[in-house]
C-alpha positions in Angstrom: -48.9 1.8 76.5 -49.1 2.0 72.7 -45.9 2.4 70.8 -44.8 5.9 69.9 -47.2 7.4 72.4 -46.2 10.5 74.3 -46.6 8.7 77.6 -44.4 5.8 76.5 -41.7 8.2 75.1 -41.7 10.3 78.3 -41.3 7.2 80.5 -38.5 5.9 78.3 -36.7 9.2 78.5 -37.1 9.3 82.3 -35.6 5.8 82.5 -32.7 6.8 80.2 -32.1 9.9 82.3 -32.0 7.9 85.5 -29.5 5.5 84.1 -27.3 8.3 82.8 -27.5 10.0 86.2 -26.4 6.8 88.0 -23.5 6.4 85.5 -22.4 10.0 86.0 -22.5 9.6 89.8 -20.3 6.5 89.6 -17.9 8.4 87.3 -17.7 11.2 89.8 -17.1 8.7 92.7 -14.3 6.9 90.8 -12.8 10.0 89.3 -12.3 8.2 85.9 -14.5 7.9 82.9 -16.7 10.2 80.9 -20.0 11.7 82.0 -23.0 11.6 79.8 -24.5 15.0 79.1 -27.7 16.2 77.5 -25.8 18.5 75.1 -22.1 18.3 74.4 -19.9 21.3 73.7 -16.3 21.4 72.6 -13.5 21.1 75.2 -15.5 21.3 78.4 -14.5 19.6 81.6 -16.9 17.6 83.8 -16.7 20.4 86.4 -18.5 22.7 83.8 -21.7 20.5 84.1 -24.3 20.0 86.8 -27.5 18.1 87.0 -31.1 19.3 86.6 -32.8 18.5 89.9 -36.0 17.4 88.2 -35.0 15.3 85.1 -31.4 14.6 86.4 -29.8 15.2 83.0 -26.4 17.0 83.0 -26.2 20.4 81.4 -23.6 23.2 81.4 -23.9 25.3 84.5 -24.2 28.5 82.5 -27.1 27.1 80.4 -28.9 25.2 83.1 -31.4 28.1 83.6 -32.5 27.8 80.0 -33.1 24.1 80.4 -35.1 24.7 83.6 -37.5 27.0 81.8 -38.5 24.2 79.4 -37.9 21.1 81.6 -40.8 18.7 81.1 -40.4 16.9 84.4 -40.3 20.2 86.2 -43.6 21.2 84.6 -45.1 17.8 85.6 -43.8 18.3 89.2 -45.5 21.7 89.6 -48.6 20.6 87.7 -50.8 23.4 86.6 -49.6 26.0 89.1 -47.7 28.4 86.8 -46.7 30.5 89.8 -44.2 27.8 91.1 -43.1 26.8 87.6 -42.1 30.4 86.7 -40.5 31.1 90.0 -36.7 31.7 89.7 -34.6 29.1 91.5 -31.0 28.6 92.2 -30.6 25.8 89.7 -26.8 25.4 89.8 -26.7 25.3 93.6 -29.5 22.7 93.7 -27.9 20.6 91.0 -24.5 20.6 92.8 -26.3 19.6 96.0 -28.1 16.8 94.2 -24.8 15.4 92.8 -23.0 15.6 96.2 -25.9 14.0 98.1 -26.1 11.2 95.5 -22.4 10.5 95.4 -21.7 10.6 99.1 -23.9 9.0 101.6 -22.7 10.0 105.0 -24.9 9.8 108.1 -24.4 13.3 109.3 -24.1 15.1 106.0 -21.0 17.1 107.0 -18.9 15.9 104.1 -21.8 16.8 101.8 -21.9 20.3 103.1 -18.2 20.7 102.6 -18.2 19.4 99.0 -21.2 21.6 98.1 -19.3 24.6 99.3 -16.0 23.6 97.7 -15.0 25.1 94.3 -15.6 22.8 91.3 -12.2 22.1 89.7 -9.6 19.4 89.2 -8.6 19.5 92.9 -12.1 18.8 94.0 -12.3 15.8 91.7 -9.1 14.4 93.1 -10.4 14.8 96.7 -13.7 13.2 95.8 -12.1 10.2 94.1 -9.8 9.4 97.1 -11.4 7.5 100.0 -8.8 8.5 102.6 -9.2 12.2 101.7 -12.9 11.9 102.1 -12.5 10.3 105.5 -10.1 13.1 106.5 -12.6 15.7 105.4 -15.3 14.0 107.4 -13.2 13.8 110.5 -12.2 17.5 110.3 -15.9 18.5 109.7 -17.0 16.4 112.7 -14.3 18.0 114.8 -15.9 21.4 114.2 -18.9 20.5 116.2 -22.4 21.8 115.6 -23.2 24.7 113.3 -23.9 27.1 116.1 -20.5 26.4 117.7 -18.5 27.0 114.5 -16.8 30.2 113.6 -17.5 32.0 110.3 -14.5 30.6 108.4 -14.2 27.1 109.9 -15.6 25.2 107.0 -13.5 27.3 104.6 -10.3 26.3 106.6 -11.3 22.6 106.4 -11.9 23.0 102.7 -8.5 24.5 102.2 -6.7 21.9 104.2 -8.3 19.1 102.3 -7.6 20.9 99.0 -3.9 21.1 100.0 -3.8 17.4 100.5 -5.6 17.0 97.1 -2.9 19.1 95.5 -0.2 16.8 97.0 -2.0 13.8 95.6 -2.5 15.5 92.2 1.3 16.1 92.0 2.0 12.5 92.9 -0.3 11.4 90.2 1.9 13.1 87.6 4.6 10.5 88.3 2.4 7.6 89.4 -1.0 7.8 87.6 -2.9 5.5 89.9 -1.6 6.9 93.2 -3.9 7.3 96.2 -3.3 8.9 99.5 -3.1 5.5 101.1 -0.3 4.4 98.7 1.6 7.6 99.3 1.5 7.1 103.1 2.3 3.5 102.8 5.2 4.1 100.4 6.7 6.9 102.5 6.5 4.7 105.6 8.4 1.9 104.0 10.9 4.3 102.4 12.0 5.5 105.8 
């Protein structure tokens, strides 16, 4: 590929986007660090951003639809069929699903379903960053059984129970910044 060609520039941009996406996923898993976004805006939290499902760059949720209209990778994906390219899609929902599926690899996908449906805020980030809370969420989701056996609000109840544990951990982190649910349980057992 010749230097400064469109093909070379596009491939380099795709490589950069994939690297930034992997970095962002590791930041989401750890719960610490800064995410790399396509366009920064003042005083926004990581929960305000989600990924484009095609180019995997992070954009503000409220502006993702604008990016999707001009996303080069999306146009390449659909090729010359303008029908699919102009079709309205749920970009934010698909972006959240992409992030959750990339960050959490579980065999049955139950935890993924829970995190996709959970509200994006500080509590969700605390839950995602703690291994024991993720395991608890997985066990509770597995206990619900198959989708046809679940009642309407079962996933919501699991979400609220895990969020309550996340709030406990968030309060503990105000006094001990590197606290995890495991250290809280271990400390309370030795204190008795």
